[in-house]
N, C-alpha and C positions, 0 to 999 in steps of 0.2 A: 900690906893692906892697900887696895887701889884707891887712888885719889878720887875726889868728887867729880873732877873734870873727866877722868877716864870712865867713871860710871855713867856720866851723862852721855858721852860719846857712844858707849856700848848700847845704852838705852835708845838713843836716836837711830843707831844702825838697825836695831831690832824693829823699831817702828817703821823705818823705811822699807825693810824687807817684807813686812806684812801689810804695807799700805795697799797693795793690789790683791791681797788674799781675800777669798770669800770664806765666810763662816760655814762650817760644816752644817748641813741641814739637820734640823731636829726630826724626831720620830714622826711628827704630824706632816712635815714637809715631805719626808721620804715616802710616807704612805700615800699622800696626795699625788706625788709624782708617779708612783706605781699604778695608781688608778687611771691617771691620764694616759700612761703608756699602754695599759690594757685596752682602754677605749680606742686608742690609736690603732692598735693591732686589729681590733674588731672592724673599725672603719676601713682599714687597708684591705682586709679580707673581703669586704663587701664592695670594694671598688670606689669607695668614697674618699678619694685622695685628698681633697681639700680639708675635710674634717680630720683625717688622719694627721695631716701636716700640722694643723692647729693644736691637736692633742699632744703630739710629740713636742712641739714648742713649749707648751705649758708644762710638760713633764720636766724638761731640762731647765726651765725657769725656776721650778721648785727645787730640783735636785740635779745640779750639773754633773754629779758623779754617777748618774744612771747610764751605764754603757749601752743598754738595750735601746734607750730612747735616742741616743746619738746615732746608733746604727740605723734605726728606723728613719731618722731624718736624712741620713745619707742616702738610703734607698730612694726616698721620694725626690730628693734634690737631683739624684743621678738619673733615675729612670723616667720620672714624670716631668721634671722641670729642666732637665739637661743643664744643670748648673754644676759642672764637673769640679771646678776648684773648691766650691763650697761643700760638695758631697765628699770630696777627698778629706777635707778638714774634719768633717763629722766622723767618717770612718776612722781616721787617725786618732781622734779624741776617744772613741770607743775602745780602741786598742791600747791607748795610753792608760785608760782606766782598768782594762781587763785584757792583758796580753794573751791569755789563753781563751780566745774568743774566735773559734774557727769560722763561724758564719761571717763575722766582720772581715776576717782575712779573705774569704772568698768574695765578698762584696767589693772589697778594695781591689782584689785581683780582676774582677769583672770590669771595674772602672778603667784600670790600666789596659785591659784588653781592648775596650772600646776606643781608647786613645792611641792604640798601636804601641804601647809600652810593654812589649811581650816579655822581656826578661824580668821586669818588675812584677808582672802578673804571675809568671811562673813561680817566683819566690813566695808570693802570697798563697798560691794554691798548695805549694809544698809545705808551708807552715800549717795549713789546715789539715793536710793529709798526715802530718806527723803527730797530730793530736789524737790520742787513742780514744778520747771521749766524744769525738765528732760523730754525730748520729747519721749524717747523710753524706758520706765521703764520695758517693758516685757523682754528685754535682761538681765537686772540685776535680775529680778525676777526668770527667768529660771536658770541662773547661780548660784544664791543663793540656789535654790533647789538642784542643783547638789552638791554643797559644803556641804549642810546639809545631803544629802544622803551618801556622802563619810565619813561623821562623824558618820554615823549610825542612823541618825534621819529621818527615811524613811517617816513617816507620815507627818512631817513638810515639808519635801522635796516635797512630792506629792502635798500638799496644795499650796506650793509656785509656782510650775510649772503649776499647774492647773489655778492659778490666771493669769499667763502669757498668756496661750492659750485661756482663757476666754476673756481676754481683746483684744487679736489679734488672731482670730480663724484660720487664715492661716499662723501662725507662725511655719514654718517648723522645725526649730531647737528646739522649745519648745516641739512639738509632739515627736520628736526623743528622747529628754531627758526624757520625761515622759514615753515613751515606755521602755527605757533602765532601768529606775528605777523600773517599774512594773516587767520587766523581771528579774532583779536582786533580787527581793524579792519574786520570784516564782509565780507571778500573771499573768500567760500566757494569759488568756482571756483578761484581761485589757491591756496587752502589745499589743496584736493583734489589739485591738480597737485603741490604740494610734498610732501604726505603720500604720494602715489603714488611719487615719487622716493625717499622714505624707505623704502617697502616694497621697491622695486627694489634699493636699496643694502643693506638689512638685512632680508631676507625672514624670517629666523629670529626677529626681535624682535617679540614679540606686541603691544607698544604701538604699533608702526607700523601694524598692521592695525586696531587699536582706533581710532586717530586717523583713518585713512582711512575706516573704516566710519561714524564719526560725521559727517564732512562729506558723505559720500555720502547718508546718511539726510536731512540737512538740505536737500540739493538734490533730494530725492524719488527718488533712484536706489536704490529699495528692494532690488531683486534684487542689485545690486552690494554694497550695505551688508550684506545677509545673508551673502554670501560672505566679506566682510572679517571680520565678527564670528565666523563659524564658524572661520575660520583662526586668529583670536585665541584662541578657546577651545581649539583643538587645540595651540597652541604656548605658551600661558601656563602658568606653574607654578600649582599650587593657591594660591588667595589672592584678594584683592579684584579684581585686574584680570580674572582668569578669570571670576569671578562676575559682574562688570559686563558683560563681553562676552556671557556666557550669558543674562543678563537682557535685554540689548538685542536679541539674536538672537530670543529668545522673543517679545518685544513686536512684532517685525517679522514674526512668524508662521513663523519658520524652525525646523526641527528641530535639536536639539542633536546635534553629531557624536558618533558612537559612541566610547566610551572605547577607547584603544589595546589591542589584544590582546597580552597578554604570554605568552611561551611557558611551558608548565608546567615546573616543576623536574624534573630527571631523577629517575627512580625509583632509590632506593639499592639497590645490589646487596649480596647477602650475602657476607661474607668467605669 
């Protein structure tokens, strides 16, 4: 039978081990965290990043074991606030709680990609692609291709991105990535084909017309390039992209599109 002193030592050790532990949230806290997480996702989809960040924070304060909320915080810290170490910590916490979380693996891979940590990014994308339940593998496949390209493995990169756009033919980002890889390896004809698919899939995106016009100009297809740059000017918001397309159009001898005609405001009537 253990002595009283031995029992006291064991009890003290247990208390010390648990001194930093958090109590598991009760059902009310878990439900509250899920509600805040849902509100955060809604705000994120509406572009209200400040509200989304606040809601995600409240979610993890109520339930630190909610992996989705940690992943959401990571996305905001990464993409909106450029706080990369903090974002990495959130992604890693999400994966600690839920190792089979392909979206979080892809998000962590994207962070590594932005930091130039290509080998680590590739590992994360491959984790996601090995998950048979991952619903949108074309995202990981395309980003894996870009990471391979940045490492100098162009043929593997093209193979990976082509797999993404074959699986989802209207995948705009995939066609953009494929075009950039072809362009970066001097295959302008192939680049034009990929950027043409980018335009077909996302005709309202001004950048697609800008990229297509650029490769058409390099191939000497001046008239087609003028048309692409003119469309870019029409569809781009005021800013550097619109100015660049207008400059390129002017250099190719094309007239600038007329500004859109806005209807005159109604004449106020007297009460």
